[in-house]
Backbone as ProteinMPNN parsed JSONL, in Angstrom:
{"seq_chain_A": "MWRTPPSLSVSQPSVKQSVIRLATSVLSREDPTESFLKAVPRSNSLSLEIIYPASLNQVLVRRRLRTIALTRAHYHRRSLMGWGLICLPQLPLMLTPFPNLTLYYSVYRLMSHYQALGGALSLQSVFTHADRLQLRALTLRHELQLQLQHEEQLREQRRQRWRPWRKHKAGSSSSSKQGWRTPVSDEAIAAVSSRYSLPSLQEYVGRIRARASAREAAQTTA", "coords_chain_A": {"N_chain_A": [[140.404, 128.557, 26.772], [141.284, 128.054, 30.028], [140.098, 125.766, 32.411], [139.506, 124.798, 35.781], [139.633, 121.487, 36.887], [136.823, 119.676, 38.319], [137.562, 117.987, 40.404], [139.845, 119.117, 41.388], [139.159, 121.548, 42.286], [138.754, 123.846, 44.936], [136.428, 123.556, 47.364], [134.412, 125.888, 48.764], [133.118, 126.397, 52.04], [129.692, 126.782, 52.47], [127.177, 129.026, 53.808], [125.006, 127.608, 54.729], [126.062, 125.048, 55.161], [127.799, 125.669, 57.217], [126.019, 126.404, 59.211], [124.737, 123.958, 59.614], [126.846, 122.412, 60.592], [127.359, 123.807, 62.934], [124.936, 123.384, 64.302], [125.054, 120.62, 64.603], [127.284, 120.341, 66.259], [126.295, 121.617, 68.521], [124.174, 119.92, 69.243], [125.609, 117.622, 69.834], [126.806, 118.251, 72.224], [124.867, 118.098, 74.079], [123.329, 117.197, 77.178], [123.429, 113.793, 78.176], [121.533, 112.777, 79.975], [119.436, 114.575, 79.692], [118.711, 114.017, 77.054], [117.798, 111.406, 77.416], [115.544, 111.82, 79.072], [113.951, 113.264, 77.338], [113.271, 111.286, 75.583], [111.513, 109.745, 76.996], [108.231, 108.552, 76.98], [105.33, 110.591, 77.075], [102.6, 109.808, 78.531], [99.396, 108.635, 79.75], [99.739, 106.246, 80.94], [100.476, 104.083, 83.671], [102.621, 102.46, 83.834], [105.921, 101.639, 82.85], [108.361, 100.563, 80.633], [111.692, 99.788, 81.049], [114.736, 99.307, 79.534], [117.74, 97.861, 80.321], [121.248, 97.044, 80.84], [122.055, 93.596, 81.551], [123.987, 93.162, 83.423], [123.741, 95.041, 85.392], [122.286, 95.895, 88.561], [118.874, 95.531, 89.412], [117.666, 96.981, 91.47], [119.467, 99.083, 91.881], [119.296, 100.383, 89.418], [116.663, 101.241, 89.499], [116.77, 102.997, 91.693], [118.53, 104.905, 90.661], [117.038, 105.944, 88.508], [114.902, 107.01, 89.931], [116.211, 109.036, 91.358], [117.086, 110.644, 89.216], [114.607, 111.435, 88.177], [113.637, 113.042, 90.263], [115.598, 115.054, 90.782], [116.232, 116.182, 88.241], [113.801, 117.189, 87.42], [113.352, 119.564, 88.897], [115.542, 121.021, 87.952], [115.086, 121.265, 85.133], [112.7, 122.635, 85.194], [113.427, 125.137, 86.264], [115.264, 125.876, 84.279], [113.568, 126.004, 82.085], [111.995, 128.25, 82.669], [114.04, 130.156, 82.688], [115.099, 130.141, 79.997], [112.791, 130.891, 78.712], [112.528, 133.544, 79.536], [114.803, 134.523, 78.291], [114.117, 134.276, 75.607], [112.145, 136.186, 75.195], [113.146, 138.953, 74.865], [114.287, 138.631, 72.338], [112.371, 138.287, 70.439], [111.595, 140.504, 68.745], [113.598, 140.312, 66.795], [112.712, 138.642, 64.828], [111.436, 140.118, 62.938], [113.372, 141.32, 61.481], [115.674, 141.177, 58.666], [117.961, 139.775, 59.23], [119.912, 136.819, 60.093], [118.408, 134.751, 62.492], [119.84, 133.237, 64.514], [120.467, 133.067, 67.237], [117.933, 133.324, 68.388], [116.68, 131.048, 67.359], [118.22, 129.083, 68.558], [117.653, 129.604, 71.24], [114.906, 129.085, 71.329], [115.001, 126.397, 70.689], [116.372, 125.34, 72.953], [114.497, 125.973, 74.866], [112.274, 124.355, 74.133], [113.515, 121.902, 74.366], [114.062, 121.689, 77.131], [111.444, 121.742, 77.983], [110.399, 119.299, 76.958], [112.095, 117.494, 78.294], [111.36, 118.031, 80.931], [108.72, 117.089, 80.873], [109.227, 114.322, 80.52], [110.572, 113.755, 82.94], [108.524, 114.271, 84.78], [106.743, 112.271, 84.007], [108.191, 109.978, 84.747], [108.214, 110.415, 87.515], [105.466, 110.144, 88.106], [105.102, 107.438, 87.498], [106.779, 106.182, 89.409], [105.557, 107.119, 91.717], [103.05, 105.854, 91.579], [103.943, 103.189, 91.754], [105.005, 103.231, 94.35], [102.677, 103.647, 95.816], [101.287, 101.264, 95.327], [103.065, 99.443, 96.522], [103.005, 100.349, 99.164], [100.318, 99.859, 99.724], [100.289, 97.056, 99.564], [101.999, 96.422, 101.692], [100.475, 97.453, 103.772], [98.17, 95.823, 103.665], [99.378, 93.368, 104.243], [100.24, 93.86, 106.853], [97.773, 94.278, 108.126], [96.687, 91.728, 107.778], [98.437, 90.191, 109.354], [97.855, 91.291, 111.863], [95.175, 90.482, 112.078], [95.463, 87.692, 112.135], [96.917, 87.437, 114.513], [94.972, 88.377, 116.302], [92.975, 86.411, 115.992], [94.41, 84.222, 116.961], [94.734, 84.998, 119.628], [92.054, 84.927, 120.434], [91.561, 82.169, 120.196], [93.31, 81.244, 122.173], [92.143, 82.386, 124.442], [89.723, 80.997, 124.456], [90.683, 78.422, 124.95], [91.771, 78.799, 127.513], [89.395, 79.286, 128.811], [88.064, 76.817, 128.721], [89.69, 75.083, 130.098], [89.418, 74.969, 133.042], [86.924, 73.617, 133.209], [87.602, 71.16, 132.115], [89.412, 70.277, 134.008], [87.709, 70.017, 136.186], [85.998, 68.052, 135.218], [87.796, 65.946, 134.914], [88.436, 65.566, 137.618], [85.943, 64.748, 138.665], [85.552, 62.376, 137.253], [87.631, 60.828, 138.247], [86.901, 60.689, 140.919], [84.529, 59.299, 140.657], [85.515, 56.894, 139.745], [86.949, 56.105, 141.958], [84.77, 55.766, 143.679], [83.485, 53.535, 142.529], [85.253, 51.553, 143.184], [84.709, 50.98, 145.805], [83.416, 48.35, 147.784], [80.239, 46.693, 147.405], [77.637, 46.197, 149.72], [76.132, 43.145, 151.043], [73.489, 43.464, 151.854], [72.584, 45.605, 150.301], [72.681, 44.457, 147.786], [70.789, 42.445, 148.052], [68.511, 44.003, 148.466], [68.267, 45.31, 145.984], [67.885, 43.056, 144.38], [65.41, 42.034, 145.314], [63.766, 44.197, 144.763], [63.752, 44.617, 141.959], [63.125, 42.147, 141.068], [65.129, 40.092, 140.63], [66.33, 37.238, 141.059], [68.715, 35.849, 140.634], [70.756, 37.641, 141.008], [72.354, 37.896, 143.332], [73.83, 35.529, 143.212], [75.249, 35.994, 140.833], [76.784, 38.24, 141.493], [78.314, 37.11, 143.516], [79.9, 35.297, 142.06], [81.383, 37.105, 140.518], [82.835, 38.392, 142.52], [84.361, 36.266, 143.434], [85.967, 35.747, 141.213], [87.394, 38.15, 141.091], [88.776, 38.128, 143.519], [90.352, 35.877, 143.092], [91.91, 36.759, 140.989], [93.346, 38.871, 142.202], [94.771, 37.392, 144.074], [96.384, 35.883, 142.386], [97.945, 37.893, 141.278], [99.311, 38.838, 143.516], [100.844, 36.57, 144.247], [102.432, 36.361, 141.995]], "CA_chain_A": [[140.22, 129.047, 28.147], [141.572, 126.977, 30.969], [139.163, 125.565, 33.539], [139.995, 123.895, 36.815], [138.772, 120.296, 37.012], [136.006, 119.668, 39.551], [138.248, 117.296, 41.486], [140.913, 119.946, 41.914], [138.625, 122.823, 42.774], [138.613, 123.954, 46.394], [135.044, 123.89, 47.686], [134.276, 126.814, 49.877], [131.932, 126.078, 52.842], [128.608, 127.756, 52.385], [126.561, 129.417, 55.088], [124.125, 126.513, 55.137], [126.889, 123.992, 55.739], [128.31, 126.161, 58.503], [124.916, 126.32, 60.178], [124.508, 122.544, 59.92], [127.938, 121.99, 61.468], [127.139, 124.43, 64.238], [123.827, 122.684, 64.957], [125.525, 119.285, 64.98], [128.146, 120.472, 67.443], [125.441, 121.956, 69.675], [123.45, 118.716, 69.649], [126.548, 116.652, 70.412], [127.146, 118.676, 73.574], [123.683, 118.006, 74.947], [123.467, 116.279, 78.304], [122.752, 112.504, 77.894], [120.344, 112.636, 80.826], [118.37, 115.347, 79.065], [118.257, 113.247, 75.882], [117.021, 110.267, 77.912], [114.241, 112.282, 79.55], [113.168, 113.65, 76.156], [112.792, 110.064, 74.931], [110.477, 109.101, 77.816], [106.906, 108.912, 76.441], [104.392, 111.303, 77.961], [101.291, 109.174, 78.375], [98.678, 108.424, 81.004], [100.003, 104.898, 81.434], [101.171, 104.041, 84.956], [103.699, 101.475, 83.738], [106.959, 102.046, 81.908], [109.36, 99.516, 80.43], [113.052, 100.303, 80.959], [115.699, 98.294, 79.097], [119.064, 98.159, 80.872], [122.138, 95.868, 80.74], [121.8, 92.546, 82.545], [125.023, 93.185, 84.46], [123.364, 96.0, 86.432], [121.282, 95.447, 89.527], [117.579, 96.169, 89.187], [117.408, 97.96, 92.541], [120.298, 100.257, 91.622], [118.719, 101.085, 88.265], [115.438, 101.919, 89.957], [117.171, 104.145, 92.513], [119.095, 105.931, 89.786], [115.937, 106.582, 87.784], [114.139, 107.83, 90.886], [117.009, 110.231, 91.617], [117.031, 111.481, 88.015], [113.271, 112.027, 88.064], [113.433, 114.07, 91.285], [116.535, 116.172, 90.667], [116.166, 116.834, 86.938], [112.539, 117.919, 87.278], [113.589, 120.93, 89.39], [116.502, 121.69, 87.059], [114.455, 121.619, 83.854], [111.668, 123.651, 85.444], [114.119, 126.428, 86.359], [115.834, 126.203, 82.961], [112.46, 126.387, 81.199], [111.662, 129.644, 82.967], [115.157, 131.018, 82.276], [115.14, 130.278, 78.549], [111.623, 131.664, 78.304], [112.862, 134.954, 79.704], [115.798, 134.883, 77.285], [113.466, 134.37, 74.294], [111.254, 137.348, 75.073], [113.753, 140.141, 74.196], [114.73, 138.319, 70.991], [111.236, 138.173, 69.518], [111.609, 141.511, 67.651], [114.544, 139.973, 65.737], [112.035, 137.914, 63.762], [111.0, 141.081, 61.924], [114.529, 141.805, 60.746], [116.141, 140.221, 57.654], [119.195, 139.131, 59.651], [119.7, 135.449, 60.615], [118.017, 134.708, 63.903], [120.425, 132.005, 65.064], [120.331, 133.071, 68.707], [116.526, 133.069, 68.716], [116.414, 129.649, 67.073], [118.854, 128.277, 69.611], [116.906, 129.807, 72.494], [113.642, 128.343, 71.219], [115.339, 124.964, 70.773], [116.653, 125.006, 74.351], [113.221, 126.061, 75.577], [111.501, 123.15, 73.839], [114.248, 120.747, 74.896], [113.803, 121.623, 78.573], [110.024, 121.399, 78.15], [110.257, 117.862, 76.737], [112.771, 116.783, 79.384], [110.52, 118.168, 82.123], [107.609, 116.142, 80.733], [109.732, 112.974, 80.792], [110.829, 113.622, 84.377], [107.225, 114.167, 85.465], [106.198, 110.941, 83.722], [108.898, 109.043, 85.633], [107.727, 110.625, 88.88], [104.13, 109.55, 88.244], [105.255, 105.976, 87.52], [107.32, 105.782, 90.703], [104.533, 107.393, 92.741], [102.077, 104.757, 91.506], [104.589, 101.979, 92.296], [105.084, 103.382, 95.805], [101.331, 103.447, 96.366], [101.003, 99.823, 95.29], [103.891, 98.779, 97.53], [102.473, 100.717, 100.473], [99.057, 99.134, 99.905], [100.617, 95.65, 99.832], [102.517, 96.345, 103.062], [99.353, 97.686, 104.693], [97.353, 94.609, 103.684], [100.12, 92.332, 104.958], [100.198, 94.186, 108.283], [96.416, 93.999, 108.611], [96.529, 90.274, 107.846], [99.157, 89.729, 110.535], [97.072, 91.671, 113.047], [93.995, 89.624, 112.14], [95.903, 86.367, 112.586], [97.233, 87.529, 115.932], [93.709, 88.481, 117.041], [92.354, 85.09, 116.004], [95.189, 83.372, 117.867], [94.379, 85.395, 120.986], [90.72, 84.392, 120.72], [91.694, 80.725, 120.438], [93.934, 81.043, 123.476], [91.132, 82.686, 125.466], [88.789, 79.862, 124.514], [91.356, 77.319, 125.628], [91.816, 79.108, 128.937], [88.042, 79.198, 129.359], [87.646, 75.424, 128.818], [90.589, 74.294, 130.932], [88.837, 74.619, 134.361], [85.876, 72.599, 133.041], [88.27, 69.88, 131.907], [89.959, 69.839, 135.291], [86.589, 69.557, 137.012], [85.53, 66.785, 134.66], [88.778, 64.916, 135.261], [88.295, 65.248, 139.046], [84.714, 64.0, 138.888], [85.715, 61.019, 136.75], [88.5, 60.091, 139.181], [86.137, 60.382, 142.134], [83.57, 58.231, 140.358], [86.242, 55.635, 139.703], [87.23, 55.702, 143.335], [83.53, 55.268, 144.27], [83.207, 52.19, 142.039], [86.128, 50.589, 143.844], [84.147, 50.649, 147.133], [82.579, 47.129, 147.658], [78.812, 46.832, 147.712], [77.256, 45.26, 150.8], [75.162, 42.105, 150.679], [72.136, 43.981, 152.068], [72.195, 46.413, 149.144], [72.435, 43.537, 146.671], [69.511, 41.776, 148.31], [67.435, 44.974, 148.256], [68.109, 45.508, 144.541], [67.337, 41.816, 143.81], [63.996, 41.943, 145.642], [63.013, 45.33, 144.182], [63.633, 44.466, 140.521], [62.808, 40.73, 140.794], [66.331, 39.467, 140.064], [66.767, 36.258, 142.066], [70.071, 35.356, 140.383], [71.714, 38.736, 141.123], [73.321, 37.614, 144.386], [74.737, 34.498, 142.717], [76.119, 36.612, 139.826], [77.746, 39.093, 142.218], [79.241, 36.233, 144.211], [80.885, 34.795, 141.083], [82.288, 38.214, 140.156], [83.745, 38.613, 143.639], [85.304, 35.15, 143.472], [86.954, 35.952, 140.147], [88.244, 39.27, 141.458], [89.689, 37.701, 144.587], [91.335, 34.955, 142.495], [92.875, 37.567, 140.2], [94.234, 39.571, 143.129], [95.684, 36.412, 144.667], [97.395, 35.541, 141.373], [98.869, 39.01, 141.135], [100.194, 38.905, 144.7], [101.811, 35.48, 144.198], [103.383, 36.62, 140.915]], "C_chain_A": [[140.407, 127.872, 29.075], [140.538, 126.95, 32.104], [139.749, 124.572, 34.528], [139.076, 122.693, 36.912], [137.987, 120.304, 38.31], [136.715, 118.999, 40.716], [139.32, 118.139, 42.133], [140.424, 121.284, 42.444], [138.424, 122.777, 44.272], [137.197, 124.416, 46.694], [135.008, 124.78, 48.92], [133.008, 126.466, 50.68], [130.895, 127.182, 52.762], [128.057, 128.062, 53.772], [125.671, 128.293, 55.613], [124.917, 125.38, 55.772], [127.464, 124.414, 57.089], [127.236, 126.074, 59.583], [124.661, 124.874, 60.58], [125.605, 122.022, 60.856], [127.776, 122.568, 62.871], [126.023, 123.724, 65.006], [124.242, 121.286, 65.413], [126.414, 119.335, 66.214], [127.346, 120.81, 68.689], [124.695, 120.719, 70.174], [124.375, 117.686, 70.275], [126.935, 116.999, 71.837], [125.965, 118.593, 74.543], [123.88, 116.945, 76.015], [122.759, 114.954, 77.975], [121.516, 112.277, 78.756], [119.16, 113.398, 80.254], [117.821, 114.623, 77.839], [117.42, 112.051, 76.307], [115.621, 110.703, 78.351], [113.361, 112.738, 78.385], [112.598, 112.435, 75.447], [111.718, 109.347, 75.734], [109.108, 109.507, 77.291], [106.035, 109.57, 77.498], [102.993, 110.757, 77.708], [100.666, 109.019, 79.753], [98.887, 107.04, 81.585], [100.824, 104.959, 82.711], [102.251, 102.97, 84.982], [104.652, 101.905, 82.64], [108.003, 100.951, 81.838], [110.728, 100.152, 80.199], [113.973, 99.149, 80.593], [117.088, 98.715, 79.566], [119.928, 96.912, 80.764], [121.888, 94.873, 81.864], [122.835, 92.537, 83.657], [124.695, 94.134, 85.596], [122.287, 95.416, 87.323], [119.991, 96.225, 89.324], [117.282, 97.237, 90.233], [118.213, 99.235, 92.309], [119.767, 101.068, 90.446], [117.468, 101.857, 88.681], [115.765, 103.131, 90.824], [117.728, 105.276, 91.662], [118.006, 106.666, 89.017], [115.105, 107.462, 88.707], [114.887, 109.127, 91.19], [116.983, 111.184, 90.424], [115.685, 112.183, 87.912], [113.066, 113.162, 89.063], [114.319, 115.292, 91.045], [116.381, 116.921, 89.343], [114.852, 117.575, 86.713], [112.704, 119.361, 87.756], [114.524, 121.697, 88.445], [115.84, 122.146, 85.757], [113.338, 122.633, 84.054], [112.304, 125.042, 85.55], [114.692, 126.853, 84.997], [114.752, 126.627, 81.978], [112.058, 127.842, 81.43], [112.772, 130.582, 82.504], [115.223, 131.221, 80.776], [113.902, 130.989, 78.01], [111.856, 133.158, 78.449], [113.897, 135.414, 78.68], [115.154, 135.063, 75.91], [112.637, 135.638, 74.122], [111.934, 138.561, 74.429], [114.157, 139.889, 72.75], [113.588, 138.202, 69.99], [111.213, 139.265, 68.449], [112.594, 141.2, 66.541], [113.898, 139.198, 64.604], [111.573, 138.831, 62.639], [112.152, 141.599, 61.085], [114.975, 140.776, 59.724], [117.412, 139.475, 58.059], [118.909, 137.715, 60.141], [119.434, 135.458, 62.12], [118.548, 133.426, 64.56], [120.265, 131.945, 66.579], [118.896, 132.776, 69.129], [116.179, 131.607, 68.471], [117.012, 128.748, 68.16], [118.105, 128.408, 70.931], [115.584, 129.045, 72.48], [113.898, 126.84, 71.304], [115.61, 124.537, 72.214], [115.372, 125.051, 75.187], [112.395, 124.8, 75.36], [112.192, 121.902, 74.388], [114.004, 120.591, 76.391], [112.331, 121.277, 78.846], [109.797, 119.902, 77.972], [110.928, 117.047, 77.85], [111.98, 116.885, 80.684], [109.326, 117.229, 82.06], [108.048, 114.714, 80.99], [110.006, 112.75, 82.263], [109.527, 113.498, 85.164], [106.569, 112.816, 85.209], [106.869, 109.882, 84.596], [108.419, 109.189, 87.074], [106.353, 110.003, 89.084], [104.205, 108.027, 88.29], [105.76, 105.511, 88.874], [106.327, 106.061, 91.837], [103.477, 106.3, 92.758], [102.665, 103.464, 92.063], [104.705, 102.049, 93.808], [103.726, 103.174, 96.458], [100.965, 101.965, 96.402], [101.801, 99.078, 96.354], [103.389, 99.091, 98.933], [101.162, 100.005, 100.762], [99.307, 97.664, 100.23], [101.147, 95.484, 101.253], [101.398, 96.549, 104.08], [98.462, 96.45, 104.795], [98.06, 93.483, 104.425], [100.103, 92.584, 106.453], [98.823, 93.914, 108.872], [96.161, 92.495, 108.722], [97.247, 89.695, 109.054], [98.408, 90.081, 111.815], [95.829, 90.799, 113.199], [94.349, 88.224, 112.608], [96.252, 86.371, 114.052], [95.967, 87.619, 116.777], [92.993, 87.137, 117.109], [93.102, 84.131, 116.929], [94.898, 83.711, 119.329], [92.996, 84.881, 121.373], [90.765, 82.888, 120.979], [92.303, 80.448, 121.808], [92.963, 81.35, 124.612], [90.108, 81.561, 125.585], [89.414, 78.669, 125.203], [91.44, 77.559, 127.125], [90.448, 78.985, 129.595], [87.613, 77.742, 129.565], [88.546, 74.594, 129.722], [90.028, 74.009, 132.33], [87.754, 73.545, 134.271], [86.496, 71.228, 132.842], [88.85, 69.349, 133.206], [88.857, 69.297, 136.199], [86.073, 68.214, 136.527], [86.478, 65.653, 135.007], [88.674, 64.545, 136.732], [87.054, 64.44, 139.333], [84.836, 62.565, 138.403], [86.594, 60.197, 137.679], [87.765, 59.743, 140.463], [85.129, 59.275, 141.886], [84.268, 56.886, 140.282], [86.586, 55.147, 141.101], [85.979, 55.166, 144.016], [83.184, 53.86, 143.793], [84.095, 51.145, 142.7], [85.631, 50.209, 145.239], [83.223, 49.44, 147.009], [81.145, 47.398, 148.096], [78.43, 45.766, 148.762], [76.222, 44.254, 150.324], [73.731, 42.579, 150.865], [71.66, 44.804, 150.883], [71.908, 45.53, 147.94], [71.089, 42.837, 146.824], [68.348, 42.722, 148.068], [67.181, 45.198, 146.776], [67.483, 44.286, 143.889], [65.851, 41.679, 144.087], [63.167, 43.034, 144.976], [62.752, 45.111, 142.703], [63.409, 43.01, 140.099], [63.95, 40.05, 140.048], [66.865, 38.446, 141.06], [68.198, 35.78, 141.873], [71.135, 36.445, 140.523], [72.761, 38.451, 142.186], [74.326, 36.558, 143.939], [75.73, 35.069, 141.702], [77.187, 37.485, 140.488], [78.759, 38.252, 142.96], [80.309, 35.68, 143.263], [81.89, 35.878, 140.671], [83.286, 38.471, 141.278], [84.78, 37.509, 143.722], [86.38, 35.304, 142.404], [87.915, 37.081, 140.498], [89.238, 38.899, 142.534], [90.75, 36.745, 144.04], [92.36, 35.718, 141.667], [93.844, 38.303, 141.108], [95.22, 38.643, 143.765], [96.775, 36.009, 143.672], [98.405, 36.648, 141.195], [99.812, 39.118, 142.33], [101.219, 37.782, 144.687], [102.838, 35.672, 143.098], [104.369, 37.697, 141.344]], "O_chain_A": [[139.769, 126.83, 28.925], [140.171, 127.983, 32.664], [140.415, 123.614, 34.136], [137.86, 122.855, 37.009], [138.436, 120.879, 39.302], [136.515, 119.373, 41.871], [139.677, 117.917, 43.29], [141.204, 122.061, 42.993], [137.97, 121.768, 44.811], [136.805, 125.524, 46.329], [135.527, 124.428, 49.979], [131.945, 126.262, 50.094], [131.193, 128.36, 52.963], [128.429, 127.435, 54.764], [125.604, 128.064, 56.82], [124.509, 124.817, 56.788], [127.595, 123.592, 57.996], [127.518, 125.714, 60.726], [124.398, 124.589, 61.749], [125.323, 121.279, 61.797], [128.028, 121.89, 63.868], [126.14, 123.491, 66.209], [123.832, 120.826, 66.479], [126.316, 118.487, 67.1], [127.669, 120.351, 69.785], [124.594, 120.495, 71.38], [123.956, 116.946, 71.166], [127.353, 116.118, 72.588], [126.081, 118.985, 75.704], [124.521, 115.921, 75.779], [121.608, 114.974, 77.54], [120.556, 111.649, 78.31], [118.022, 112.933, 80.318], [116.612, 114.614, 77.608], [116.442, 111.711, 75.642], [114.633, 110.037, 78.041], [112.139, 112.604, 78.451], [111.565, 112.528, 74.784], [111.073, 108.434, 75.219], [108.839, 110.702, 77.165], [106.01, 109.157, 78.657], [102.297, 111.19, 76.79], [101.311, 109.24, 80.778], [98.287, 106.691, 82.602], [101.744, 105.767, 82.835], [102.742, 102.614, 86.053], [104.239, 102.468, 81.626], [108.476, 100.467, 82.867], [110.907, 100.95, 79.278], [113.985, 98.124, 81.273], [117.553, 99.807, 79.24], [119.392, 95.815, 80.609], [121.553, 95.255, 82.985], [122.594, 91.969, 84.722], [125.304, 94.049, 86.663], [121.492, 94.572, 86.911], [120.014, 97.434, 89.091], [116.71, 98.279, 89.915], [117.707, 100.338, 92.513], [119.786, 102.299, 90.476], [117.256, 102.992, 88.255], [115.119, 104.172, 90.708], [117.444, 106.449, 91.902], [118.056, 107.89, 88.893], [114.655, 108.536, 88.309], [114.277, 110.193, 91.271], [116.87, 112.397, 90.602], [115.618, 113.372, 87.599], [112.393, 114.143, 88.749], [113.847, 116.428, 91.099], [116.396, 118.152, 89.321], [114.797, 118.495, 85.898], [112.242, 120.286, 87.088], [114.313, 122.88, 88.179], [116.021, 123.287, 85.333], [113.06, 123.419, 83.149], [111.785, 126.009, 84.993], [114.619, 128.02, 84.614], [114.976, 127.497, 81.137], [111.809, 128.577, 80.474], [112.5, 131.668, 81.991], [115.387, 132.351, 80.315], [113.964, 131.625, 76.958], [111.44, 133.947, 77.6], [113.872, 136.567, 78.248], [115.592, 135.908, 75.13], [112.454, 136.107, 72.998], [111.354, 139.157, 73.521], [114.353, 140.845, 72.0], [113.836, 138.032, 68.796], [110.835, 138.971, 67.315], [112.469, 141.748, 65.446], [114.475, 139.102, 63.521], [111.343, 138.379, 61.517], [111.924, 142.258, 60.07], [114.682, 139.593, 59.895], [117.891, 138.626, 57.307], [117.789, 137.426, 60.561], [120.149, 136.091, 62.897], [117.775, 132.632, 65.098], [119.961, 130.89, 67.135], [118.664, 132.066, 70.107], [115.473, 130.99, 69.269], [116.389, 127.787, 68.61], [117.944, 127.426, 71.656], [115.19, 128.439, 73.477], [113.122, 126.1, 71.909], [115.132, 123.49, 72.651], [115.196, 124.252, 76.107], [111.87, 124.237, 76.32], [111.53, 120.959, 74.822], [113.766, 119.481, 76.867], [112.019, 120.601, 79.826], [109.071, 119.294, 78.759], [110.389, 116.033, 78.292], [111.934, 115.927, 81.457], [108.952, 116.635, 83.071], [107.312, 113.956, 81.621], [109.712, 111.678, 82.791], [109.44, 112.71, 86.105], [105.909, 112.271, 86.094], [106.2, 108.994, 85.124], [108.24, 108.192, 87.774], [106.098, 109.397, 90.125], [103.458, 107.391, 89.035], [105.232, 104.55, 89.435], [106.272, 105.308, 92.809], [103.053, 105.862, 93.828], [101.978, 102.721, 92.764], [104.523, 101.039, 94.487], [103.638, 102.589, 97.537], [100.405, 101.476, 97.383], [101.274, 98.182, 97.014], [103.349, 98.211, 99.793], [100.91, 99.591, 101.893], [98.619, 97.089, 101.073], [100.794, 94.528, 101.942], [101.375, 95.898, 105.125], [98.046, 96.073, 105.891], [97.422, 92.724, 105.155], [99.97, 91.648, 107.242], [98.708, 93.386, 109.978], [95.494, 92.043, 109.653], [96.72, 88.799, 109.714], [98.333, 89.273, 112.74], [95.466, 90.42, 114.313], [93.613, 87.63, 113.396], [95.929, 85.425, 114.772], [95.888, 87.012, 117.845], [92.466, 86.763, 118.157], [92.478, 83.314, 117.606], [94.824, 82.817, 120.173], [92.787, 84.448, 122.506], [90.088, 82.39, 121.878], [91.873, 79.538, 122.517], [92.957, 80.657, 125.629], [89.68, 81.216, 126.687], [88.743, 77.974, 125.966], [91.212, 76.647, 127.92], [90.338, 78.632, 130.769], [86.865, 77.459, 130.501], [88.171, 73.478, 130.079], [90.152, 72.871, 132.784], [87.664, 72.671, 135.133], [85.973, 70.234, 133.346], [88.799, 68.152, 133.486], [89.023, 68.284, 136.879], [85.748, 67.34, 137.331], [86.052, 64.55, 135.348], [88.803, 63.374, 137.088], [87.093, 63.53, 140.161], [84.312, 61.642, 139.027], [86.345, 59.01, 137.884], [87.955, 58.668, 141.033], [84.887, 58.427, 142.745], [83.716, 55.864, 140.69], [86.526, 53.953, 141.396], [86.059, 54.242, 144.825], [82.646, 53.067, 144.565], [83.724, 49.973, 142.768], [86.088, 49.213, 145.8], [82.305, 49.482, 146.191], [80.871, 48.189, 148.998], [78.849, 44.61, 148.688], [75.526, 44.478, 149.333], [72.842, 42.155, 150.127], [70.495, 44.728, 150.493], [70.999, 45.815, 147.16], [70.35, 42.66, 145.856], [67.316, 42.316, 147.533], [66.03, 45.27, 146.344], [66.666, 44.409, 142.976], [65.097, 41.256, 143.21], [61.996, 42.821, 144.661], [61.651, 45.386, 142.226], [63.494, 42.682, 138.915], [63.755, 39.499, 138.965], [67.769, 38.762, 141.833], [68.838, 35.349, 142.833], [72.297, 36.209, 140.194], [73.941, 38.732, 141.976], [75.517, 36.658, 144.235], [76.902, 34.691, 141.695], [78.351, 37.466, 140.088], [79.932, 38.617, 143.039], [81.484, 35.603, 143.624], [83.079, 35.61, 140.498], [84.458, 38.74, 141.015], [85.941, 37.765, 144.041], [87.554, 35.029, 142.649], [89.113, 36.983, 140.234], [90.401, 39.299, 142.482], [91.906, 36.786, 144.463], [93.539, 35.365, 141.647], [95.04, 38.358, 140.821], [96.373, 39.013, 143.989], [97.931, 35.816, 144.046], [99.589, 36.386, 140.985], [100.985, 39.454, 142.167], [102.365, 38.006, 145.076], [103.976, 35.218, 143.219], [105.257, 38.063, 140.575]]}, "name": "protein", "num_of_chains": 1, "seq": "MWRTPPSLSVSQPSVKQSVIRLATSVLSREDPTESFLKAVPRSNSLSLEIIYPASLNQVLVRRRLRTIALTRAHYHRRSLMGWGLICLPQLPLMLTPFPNLTLYYSVYRLMSHYQALGGALSLQSVFTHADRLQLRALTLRHELQLQLQHEEQLREQRRQRWRPWRKHKAGSSSSSKQGWRTPVSDEAIAAVSSRYSLPSLQEYVGRIRARASAREAAQTTA"}
C-alpha cells in the first residue's frame, strides 16, 4: 500500500489555524494610539514616566499627549457605549452550539475601548495635576512680586517722610555755622570770664583772633 511521505503531503488549514490567522489580522489593524492608551497604567499615582526619542522636543511631546488624552477619551467613551449595545443582541448566541466569533470580537472591542478609556483618563489626571502645580507656582510667584512691590512702596513712603526732616536739619546746621562765623564782642568775653572765673579767657581769645587774621592775610597774599 502506497503512502504519501509527510514532507509531500499537503496540509489543509484547520479551523483553529484559520481563527488564529483571523485574530492576528484583526489585532494588526488596531489603532496604534489605542494600543498606547491600553498600555498606560491605571493607578492613583499623579506622575507618569514617558519614554520618547531624544530628537523630539519635550514640549511637543507633552502637547501631543495632552491632545490624545482629551480627544481619545471622548472617542473611546462613545465606542464603549456602541459596542455595548452591539453585544446585547448577541448574548443569546452563547446558548447555541455555533461558533460565536462575532460575539467574541464584540466583547474584545468592548474591553479594548474600556482599557483605552482608562488610559486616557489616567493621562488626563496626570496633566490636570501638573496644571494645578504650575498654576500654584505662578500664583505664588505673582504674590511674591506683589509683596516685593508693596515693600518697595513702603520704603519709598518712609524716604519721602524723612526727607523734609533732613532738609530742616541741613538748614539748621547751615544757620548754626553762619552764626559761629559772627565775631564775639569783647564785652561778652569779659562777662563770660568774670562769671566762670576764667582770667586767661581774654588772652586765649586774643591769640585765636591773631592766628585767624594771620591766616586770612596769608590766603589773600597767596
